[in-house]
Steps between C-alpha positions, in 0.01 A plus 500: 500500500744769611389772739643747745495252792778550766696217642726490808735229587334391815128555408274428216416772237235752582310642210233748415333531158649808351402729214662292216367174640141623569477642150717247315218409267479869392883511437488184303208632291697819437797297389278312262381821337846659501672185358240462225530869400873487495501179302292661229697829507850344514490158350867482362631603847321219680596256218871594568446455881365158430803402304735573797542136600779281645428124481133573432475718810390857441761710676284806596220277625749281696630803675163627583385160633801494723407842636152363567599176667817561697349766733207270566724208587711728728201501738501125548678353807562129442576466870128508551492138366588402863144612602323258251422242752309729730248558224496154331138476440470840324826447313385158376165636370680783318758275348233263390301769325805674351673195368238222463185690413573837342717425202288195396168676555622788280614252229147355511330841491725592213400193310130558573487873426776577252489184295125453502252753644686812377692352213274650228565851636880472524779492245540142397878516476530623856287249691795295616690810594210633712477171688878505559479835650225407739710195610798723561286734706366224718820315557670796675362566848494866612780621709521862630151639448353235742660697788255784408199254476606339819501824700165611342334182632690512840697193411786345708812668356726215606293252319499727181882539515561128548251409224657746258850376575397144447320572179806682355733207600261243333455734190876472421463130461150434396394789268673363181388136544129597577489740208663251266268222602180709464613636158556145397158391616352792305681384189728811491856456390725547814815696410705342779814695440328836516291392796801404707678826402196695603493326845866574539474864387182583675501301820834340595731791417286771643436298815877466555566870426214608725614286791864616471381856494265446792779353717721795421237747587411318826866508602456877517175473697131431427442875430731480202298221352167689562649813340624307200150329456328835524726646225480204276125448512431785258766370256343153502149625425640738228673204334179311499310781342770562238512135410116514455547803265739311291278189494201688391697698246552159330157369576305813406387413158368151605315652795332771300390239251347292766454687829258221620810276547595658842149448639496131388853434634390651833212248549713191585727715724204630705350152540837359613528771765153434637536123505857482637445773776172328607653161503793612713274689736255199546787249547654711774167532676441122488853446644448740787748755388468847657349776281810707512686212318198402272462855364852526350498127409198564283654808340846341434318206356303729247756758390780474249859606465425671169848672467646155450211385283541811272878444482478141414227550241704753326813283511316181379265638252597872424364845548222464239376168628163417641681355801643841582163659462326243728753561785444875475123455538603348839662822586205699380247337747726398784427784739119544480449118505726450804348793681158328446640176661636706781156644571334157489762360749441790737121497478482116552714484815209440733365224274853345478560485876140395585539174299870434572605162633725558805848343478 
């Protein structure tokens, strides 16, 4: 998730949870209300916006998503991959949770809750789409917001930077195959062409643009990069909020008809965060990993890159799809849930270090 973290060329990002990040749930809830209201007041306008497409990609949304993602990727220094070996236990645990556990556990939770437990209370024609949205959310590990979580739990900043850089590199290659496989296992038709285009548009191209811009800024000094990041941070969060307004302008009628949908979609997301953060934390403890690495490892293992998930859901299934709504629920609950995980990590430090196996 994108934040106002600062990055220098020679040191990892430093971060503090700011006004927008701390109250992101409030802003998102406000966007829901504004979007629904505007959708009811100006239905023809938003229908015309929805028709502005090129190769099935909505142009206004595509531009907004780039404004969200590129500033966030500008913070990532891929040279940090050289530090991976110094934290190999924590890196290994986080990779295991991010890529071998989280997407599959979410597919299972989606099958249990969406297709069975909650199915009588959800629109029957959107069940597959809801499951697809949850899978997209879980298949994208969080990127920039973890710098904030890492600082709040006094995590090792070099571990956090190297883990994020590695996750981003893997995401370029693994995101599409993992999503396609899980959608297939969930008996959801995989639009391969659209999925590949989405990965290219929302991962590969932004990564290239961001890294070229990062190098250009660093040639003028680290201060120029930090200044650019500070100026771009509000633009990134504004693009996110405007995208949500557009999304809920289209989703408004469905939400007003069944407001319980958001609460039901939140359930598997909450369970996933609890299970995956706990799993990463305990595995690191068993392996003798220092608490300053285990904390951010647990947080990276639990959180999601919801900007990418929202973008891909809209590209694959459309603005009015249940998949898009499911990914937005992840945005809605991200900050309060992750702050709760940070609190648990901090309060359990003595327990963690008391039972740690020395290595």
